[in-house]
VMD Tcl script that builds the backbone (N, CA, C; Angstrom):
set m [mol new atoms 231]
animate dup $m
set s [atomselect $m all]
$s set {name element resname resid chain x y z} {
  {N N MET 1 A 16.595 -6.537 21.055}
  {CA C MET 1 A 16.790 -5.145 20.520}
  {C C MET 1 A 16.318 -3.604 19.940}
  {N N SER 2 A 16.991 -2.598 20.118}
  {CA C SER 2 A 16.262 -1.842 19.741}
  {C C SER 2 A 16.149 -1.511 18.097}
  {N N ALA 3 A 15.313 -0.127 17.728}
  {CA C ALA 3 A 15.081 0.164 16.436}
  {C C ALA 3 A 16.079 0.632 15.673}
  {N N LYS 4 A 17.449 1.084 16.065}
  {CA C LYS 4 A 18.157 1.645 15.126}
  {C C LYS 4 A 18.896 0.482 14.919}
  {N N GLU 5 A 19.141 -0.863 15.795}
  {CA C GLU 5 A 19.845 -2.229 14.860}
  {C C GLU 5 A 18.480 -2.510 14.099}
  {N N PHE 6 A 17.887 -2.406 14.299}
  {CA C PHE 6 A 16.597 -3.473 13.490}
  {C C PHE 6 A 17.036 -2.480 11.946}
  {N N ARG 7 A 17.207 -1.137 11.764}
  {CA C ARG 7 A 17.565 -0.552 10.731}
  {C C ARG 7 A 18.731 -0.990 9.762}
  {N N GLN 8 A 19.017 -0.846 10.627}
  {CA C GLN 8 A 21.390 -1.896 10.115}
  {C C GLN 8 A 20.710 -3.452 8.944}
  {N N LYS 9 A 19.270 -3.763 8.894}
  {CA C LYS 9 A 19.728 -4.602 8.301}
  {C C LYS 9 A 18.816 -4.739 7.443}
  {N N THR 10 A 18.884 -5.491 6.770}
  {CA C THR 10 A 18.720 -5.975 5.192}
  {C C THR 10 A 16.592 -6.445 5.635}
  {N N PRO 11 A 16.327 -5.888 4.565}
  {CA C PRO 11 A 14.248 -6.903 4.568}
  {C C PRO 11 A 14.903 -8.256 4.854}
  {N N ALA 12 A 15.300 -9.097 4.202}
  {CA C ALA 12 A 15.537 -10.796 4.372}
  {C C ALA 12 A 16.113 -11.107 5.892}
  {N N ASP 13 A 16.557 -9.873 6.484}
  {CA C ASP 13 A 17.309 -10.297 8.053}
  {C C ASP 13 A 16.060 -10.099 8.642}
  {N N LEU 14 A 15.235 -8.730 8.485}
  {CA C LEU 14 A 14.319 -8.996 9.275}
  {C C LEU 14 A 12.822 -9.961 8.892}
  {N N GLN 15 A 12.894 -10.031 8.231}
  {CA C GLN 15 A 11.886 -10.848 7.856}
  {C C GLN 15 A 12.585 -12.723 8.955}
  {N N LYS 16 A 13.729 -12.903 8.551}
  {CA C LYS 16 A 14.368 -13.941 9.772}
  {C C LYS 16 A 13.839 -13.888 10.992}
  {N N GLU 17 A 14.260 -12.687 11.554}
  {CA C GLU 17 A 14.072 -11.366 12.758}
  {C C GLU 17 A 12.824 -12.302 13.123}
  {N N LEU 18 A 11.839 -11.997 12.499}
  {CA C LEU 18 A 10.396 -11.696 12.618}
  {C C LEU 18 A 9.923 -13.208 13.037}
  {N N LEU 19 A 10.340 -13.788 12.273}
  {CA C LEU 19 A 10.044 -15.221 12.307}
  {C C LEU 19 A 10.755 -15.589 13.810}
  {N N GLY 20 A 12.093 -15.703 14.006}
  {CA C GLY 20 A 12.370 -15.948 15.148}
  {C C GLY 20 A 11.761 -15.275 16.230}
  {N N MET 21 A 11.432 -14.289 16.607}
  {CA C MET 21 A 10.513 -13.946 17.504}
  {C C MET 21 A 8.468 -14.416 17.749}
  {N N ARG 22 A 8.202 -14.540 17.007}
  {CA C ARG 22 A 7.075 -15.582 16.308}
  {C C ARG 22 A 7.148 -16.667 17.310}
  {N N ARG 23 A 8.146 -17.127 16.554}
  {CA C ARG 23 A 8.263 -18.810 17.348}
  {C C ARG 23 A 8.753 -18.127 19.038}
  {N N GLU 24 A 9.601 -17.419 18.986}
  {CA C GLU 24 A 9.613 -17.387 20.921}
  {C C GLU 24 A 8.934 -17.249 21.640}
  {N N GLN 25 A 7.438 -16.184 21.151}
  {CA C GLN 25 A 6.185 -15.731 21.148}
  {C C GLN 25 A 5.460 -17.315 21.824}
  {N N PHE 26 A 5.603 -17.802 20.156}
  {CA C PHE 26 A 4.482 -18.857 20.552}
  {C C PHE 26 A 5.051 -20.092 21.820}
  {N N ASN 27 A 6.458 -19.777 21.895}
  {CA C ASN 27 A 7.188 -20.629 23.102}
  {C C ASN 27 A 6.427 -20.816 24.116}
  {N N LEU 28 A 6.606 -18.809 24.304}
  {CA C LEU 28 A 6.163 -18.808 25.474}
  {C C LEU 28 A 4.979 -18.651 25.967}
  {N N ARG 29 A 4.222 -18.649 24.788}
  {CA C ARG 29 A 2.974 -19.074 25.387}
  {C C ARG 29 A 2.331 -20.580 25.545}
  {N N MET 30 A 3.543 -21.650 24.920}
  {CA C MET 30 A 2.763 -22.935 25.196}
  {C C MET 30 A 3.630 -23.302 26.339}
  {N N ALA 31 A 4.643 -22.513 26.686}
  {CA C ALA 31 A 4.996 -23.021 28.631}
  {C C ALA 31 A 4.627 -22.501 29.422}
  {N N ARG 32 A 3.539 -21.021 28.500}
  {CA C ARG 32 A 2.531 -20.600 29.936}
  {C C ARG 32 A 0.738 -21.500 30.271}
  {N N ALA 33 A 0.179 -22.179 29.224}
  {CA C ALA 33 A -0.526 -22.882 28.907}
  {C C ALA 33 A -0.208 -23.991 29.902}
  {N N THR 34 A 0.954 -24.347 29.758}
  {CA C THR 34 A 1.392 -25.859 30.502}
  {C C THR 34 A 2.377 -25.988 31.497}
  {N N GLY 35 A 2.300 -25.018 32.360}
  {CA C GLY 35 A 2.265 -24.092 33.721}
  {C C GLY 35 A 4.205 -24.436 33.717}
  {N N GLN 36 A 4.628 -23.731 32.707}
  {CA C GLN 36 A 5.862 -24.033 32.978}
  {C C GLN 36 A 6.323 -22.626 32.852}
  {N N ALA 37 A 5.866 -21.390 32.810}
  {CA C ALA 37 A 6.119 -20.316 32.439}
  {C C ALA 37 A 7.597 -20.007 33.575}
  {N N THR 38 A 8.526 -19.436 33.129}
  {CA C THR 38 A 9.541 -18.878 34.553}
  {C C THR 38 A 10.080 -17.692 34.078}
  {N N LYS 39 A 9.696 -16.786 33.256}
  {CA C LYS 39 A 9.527 -15.499 32.746}
  {C C LYS 39 A 8.620 -15.101 32.397}
  {N N PRO 40 A 7.764 -14.543 32.791}
  {CA C PRO 40 A 7.020 -13.796 32.690}
  {C C PRO 40 A 6.677 -11.921 32.310}
  {N N ASP 41 A 7.760 -11.385 32.494}
  {CA C ASP 41 A 8.267 -10.502 31.449}
  {C C ASP 41 A 8.470 -10.733 30.693}
  {N N GLN 42 A 9.218 -11.385 29.879}
  {CA C GLN 42 A 9.495 -11.757 28.446}
  {C C GLN 42 A 8.370 -11.890 27.612}
  {N N PHE 43 A 7.339 -12.094 28.006}
  {CA C PHE 43 A 6.048 -12.170 27.626}
  {C C PHE 43 A 5.913 -10.642 26.931}
  {N N SER 44 A 5.623 -9.230 27.607}
  {CA C SER 44 A 5.835 -8.328 27.232}
  {C C SER 44 A 6.962 -8.008 25.725}
  {N N LYS 45 A 7.862 -7.974 26.628}
  {CA C LYS 45 A 9.387 -7.727 25.740}
  {C C LYS 45 A 9.586 -8.582 24.114}
  {N N VAL 46 A 9.207 -9.561 24.632}
  {CA C VAL 46 A 9.083 -10.246 23.041}
  {C C VAL 46 A 8.048 -9.851 22.111}
  {N N ARG 47 A 6.278 -8.933 22.816}
  {CA C ARG 47 A 5.436 -8.491 21.946}
  {C C ARG 47 A 6.230 -7.139 21.698}
  {N N ARG 48 A 6.619 -6.724 22.082}
  {CA C ARG 48 A 7.429 -4.846 22.272}
  {C C ARG 48 A 8.094 -4.857 21.225}
  {N N ASN 49 A 9.035 -6.049 21.215}
  {CA C ASN 49 A 10.463 -6.421 19.724}
  {C C ASN 49 A 9.399 -6.327 18.710}
  {N N ILE 50 A 7.963 -7.647 18.796}
  {CA C ILE 50 A 7.668 -7.923 16.921}
  {C C ILE 50 A 7.125 -6.418 17.247}
  {N N ALA 51 A 6.523 -5.418 17.749}
  {CA C ALA 51 A 5.696 -4.544 16.963}
  {C C ALA 51 A 7.242 -3.383 16.465}
  {N N ARG 52 A 8.118 -2.996 17.492}
  {CA C ARG 52 A 9.352 -2.706 16.926}
  {C C ARG 52 A 9.375 -3.024 15.422}
  {N N LEU 53 A 10.251 -4.105 15.640}
  {CA C LEU 53 A 10.414 -4.751 14.380}
  {C C LEU 53 A 9.466 -4.807 12.979}
  {N N LYS 54 A 8.285 -4.361 13.493}
  {CA C LYS 54 A 7.217 -4.759 12.241}
  {C C LYS 54 A 6.915 -2.790 11.258}
  {N N THR 55 A 7.490 -2.466 12.750}
  {CA C THR 55 A 7.566 -0.215 12.677}
  {C C THR 55 A 8.501 -0.212 11.514}
  {N N VAL 56 A 9.773 -1.086 12.050}
  {CA C VAL 56 A 11.273 -0.367 10.912}
  {C C VAL 56 A 10.816 -1.722 9.767}
  {N N MET 57 A 9.579 -2.086 9.555}
  {CA C MET 57 A 9.966 -2.941 8.071}
  {C C MET 57 A 9.097 -1.728 7.315}
  {N N GLY 58 A 8.111 -1.631 8.219}
  {CA C GLY 58 A 7.122 -1.002 7.381}
  {C C GLY 58 A 7.492 1.151 6.304}
  {N N GLU 59 A 8.728 0.980 7.616}
  {CA C GLU 59 A 9.084 2.439 7.319}
  {C C GLU 59 A 10.454 2.391 6.113}
  {N N GLN 60 A 10.460 1.306 6.136}
  {CA C GLN 60 A 11.365 0.732 4.989}
  {C C GLN 60 A 10.673 0.738 3.765}
  {N N ARG 61 A 9.838 -0.111 3.838}
  {CA C ARG 61 A 8.704 -0.615 2.967}
  {C C ARG 61 A 8.261 1.086 2.494}
  {N N ARG 62 A 7.325 2.014 2.642}
  {CA C ARG 62 A 7.062 3.095 1.893}
  {C C ARG 62 A 8.413 3.838 2.211}
  {N N ALA 63 A 9.547 3.085 2.363}
  {CA C ALA 63 A 11.005 4.027 1.871}
  {C C ALA 63 A 11.132 3.666 0.337}
  {N N ALA 64 A 11.418 2.778 0.393}
  {CA C ALA 64 A 10.844 1.823 -0.843}
  {C C ALA 64 A 10.119 2.161 -2.233}
  {N N ALA 65 A 8.598 2.581 -1.659}
  {CA C ALA 65 A 8.078 3.029 -2.636}
  {C C ALA 65 A 8.265 4.457 -2.689}
  {N N THR 66 A 8.452 5.237 -1.711}
  {CA C THR 66 A 8.132 6.776 -2.039}
  {C C THR 66 A 9.759 6.608 -3.131}
  {N N ALA 67 A 10.345 6.199 -3.228}
  {CA C ALA 67 A 11.455 5.963 -4.051}
  {C C ALA 67 A 11.549 5.817 -5.047}
  {N N GLN 68 A 10.907 4.507 -5.337}
  {CA C GLN 68 A 10.174 4.205 -6.932}
  {C C GLN 68 A 9.525 5.354 -7.475}
  {N N LYS 69 A 8.853 5.599 -6.598}
  {CA C LYS 69 A 7.776 6.793 -7.339}
  {C C LYS 69 A 8.562 8.014 -7.825}
  {N N GLY 70 A 9.350 8.078 -6.862}
  {CA C GLY 70 A 9.863 9.657 -7.726}
  {C C GLY 70 A 9.616 11.057 -6.589}
  {N N PRO 71 A 10.932 11.841 -6.770}
  {CA C PRO 71 A 10.433 12.476 -6.298}
  {C C PRO 71 A 8.821 13.931 -6.141}
  {N N ASP 72 A 8.688 14.353 -5.388}
  {CA C ASP 72 A 7.256 15.341 -5.403}
  {C C ASP 72 A 7.349 16.121 -6.100}
  {N N LEU 73 A 6.890 16.700 -7.195}
  {CA C LEU 73 A 7.616 18.147 -7.531}
  {C C LEU 73 A 6.678 19.053 -7.298}
  {N N GLY 74 A 5.607 18.936 -6.901}
  {CA C GLY 74 A 4.421 19.399 -6.595}
  {C C GLY 74 A 3.966 20.169 -7.126}
  {N N LYS 75 A 3.714 19.276 -8.050}
  {CA C LYS 75 A 2.406 19.993 -9.360}
  {C C LYS 75 A 1.561 19.170 -9.246}
  {N N GLY 76 A 0.152 19.764 -9.951}
  {CA C GLY 76 A -0.974 18.660 -9.907}
  {C C GLY 76 A -1.643 19.127 -8.996}
  {N N LYS 77 A -2.462 18.570 -8.903}
  {CA C LYS 77 A -4.167 18.801 -7.981}
  {C C LYS 77 A -5.522 18.875 -8.382}
}
mol reanalyze $m
mol bondsrecalc $m
mol representation Tube
mol addrep $m
């Protein structure tokens, strides 16, 4: 899934997606440990998707914090 697709989802949907990816990562690790790994390329794909998802979640969290803080008028220092 691309970052563009992740950005269109709500924070609650992103949390569900993250949970699903973590489960998939765990299942892949268990399959590898028991000698049943069929798709070794999936490890890196899942890891990168998790990183991509966490990046989008951080962007949304920072955007929400900035929106609550209000516009920076360049005053002070």
